C-alpha positions in Angstrom: 0.1 0.0 0.3 1.3 3.5 -0.8 1.0 6.3 1.5 -0.2 9.4 0.1 2.7 12.2 -0.2 2.6 14.8 2.5 2.1 18.3 2.5 4.5 20.4 0.7 6.7 22.2 3.6 8.0 26.2 1.7 10.5 27.5 3.7 11.5 31.5 3.4 14.9 31.9 1.5 15.0 28.4 -0.3 14.5 28.0 -4.5 12.0 26.0 -5.8 12.5 24.2 -9.3 9.4 23.4 -10.5 9.1 21.0 -13.9 6.6 20.2 -15.8 6.5 16.8 -17.9 3.9 14.7 -20.0 3.6 11.5 -19.4 6.3 8.9 -21.9 8.4 12.2 -22.2 6.4 13.7 -25.4 7.6 16.6 -27.4 6.0 19.7 -25.3 5.9 22.1 -27.9 5.1 22.4 -31.2 6.9 25.3 -32.5 8.4 29.6 -31.3 4.2 29.6 -31.2 3.9 26.8 -28.4 6.7 28.5 -26.6 5.8 31.9 -26.3 1.8 30.4 -25.5 3.7 28.3 -22.2 5.6 32.1 -21.8 2.7 34.2 -21.3 0.9 31.5 -19.5 3.8 30.9 -16.9 3.2 34.6 -16.8 -0.7 34.8 -16.2 -0.1 32.1 -13.3 2.0 34.5 -12.0 0.5 37.0 -11.9 -2.4 35.2 -10.8 -0.5 33.5 -7.6 2.1 35.8 -6.9 4.5 33.3 -7.9 7.8 35.2 -8.7 9.8 33.5 -11.3 13.2 33.9 -11.0 14.6 31.6 -14.5 13.5 29.3 -17.1 14.2 26.9 -19.4 12.4 25.1 -22.2 13.8 21.9 -23.1 12.4 19.7 -26.0 10.2 17.7 -23.8 9.7 19.3 -20.6 9.8 23.2 -18.6 11.8 24.2 -16.0 11.5 27.3 -13.7 11.9 28.8 -10.6 10.5 31.0 -7.3 11.7 32.1 -4.2 10.5 30.2 -1.3 8.7 33.4 0.9 7.1 30.6 3.6 3.8 31.9 4.1 3.1 30.9 -0.1 0.9 28.0 -0.1 -0.7 29.2 -3.5 2.2 28.3 -5.7 0.7 24.7 -5.9 -2.3 26.1 -6.7 -0.8 28.2 -9.6 0.5 25.3 -10.4 -2.5 23.2 -10.8 -3.7 26.2 -13.1 -1.0 26.5 -15.3 -1.4 23.0 -15.9 -5.2 22.9 -16.3 -4.9 26.2 -18.7 -2.1 24.5 -20.9 -3.8 21.1 -21.8 -7.2 24.0 -22.8 -5.3 25.6 -24.7 -2.4 22.9 -26.0 
């Protein structure tokens, strides 16, 4: 039996790396238009949920970005869920 993952703890002064990758590692983007759409959506997520994107990297089959932890913002994870849902709908 597998137990569910524990709550994510956020610590002030810590930089978090976020990663998104599809099942079986398919290409994440068809072209530059898809990349631009992803960056726009990432910006919308950051603004909506108060996430500060320090850096990002768009790889062929996944994306990475980093955000500084404040110790008071559990919304980052809600933002990730929102971004994944929006990307799926727009994709």
